[in-house]
N, C-alpha and C positions, 0 to 999 in steps of 0.2 A: 672789646666787643664792637661789632660793626654797627653802623647806623642803619636806619630803616632803608635808606636809598641803596646802601651796599647790599642788603639782603634782597631787595627787589631786583637789582641789577644782576646779582649772582643767580637768582632763581630764573630770571629771563634767559640768561646765558646758558644755564644748565638745560632748560627745556628746549631752547633753540638748537643747541648742539646735539641733543639727543634726537630731535626730529630730523636733523640733517643726517645723522648717523643711520637712522632707520631707513630714510629715503635712499641713501647711497647703497646701503646693504641690499635693499630690495632691488635696486637698479642693477647692481653687479651680480648678485647671487640668484635672483629669481627671474628677471626679465629675459635672460638668454634662453630659458626653457619654455617660455610662453610663445604660442603661435604668433606669427607676424601680423595677422589680421585682428588680433584681439584688441579690445578697447583699452586695455591696460597700457599698451604701447603709446597711447596719446599723451600720457602723463610723464613720460621719460624721454630724454634726448637719445640720440643714437648711441649705441654701446661703445663706439670708438672714443667718445668723449669721456667715458668712465675712467680711462687711463690718462688721456691728454690733460684734462682739467686739473687733477691732483698733481701731476708732474709739473705743470706750469706754475701752480700755486707753490709747490715745494721749491722750485728754482727761484721764484721771486722772494720767498721767505729766506732762503739761504743767502741770496744776494744782499738783502737788507741786513741780516745778522752779521755777515762777514764784513760788509762795509762799515757797520757800526763798530765792530771790534777793531778793524783796521784804523778807523779814525781815532779810537781811544788809544791804540798803541802809538800812533804818530804823535798824538797830543801829549802823551806821557813822557816822551823823549826829552 
């Protein structure tokens, strides 16, 4: 069984990631169909960033994971 702090951390992570998912989904799926002058555009960055930001995060994530795996492989020799 998890401790109280584990449950709080898990709940916070769950709701944070769900909020980010909803925000990103609205940004990518809804905002391109809303008129440019609409007030909703004030809450979202430019649509070009909808692709650039996840690609940059993925590249950084893959670099960290592959570096970690490479270090483990070298260390195990």
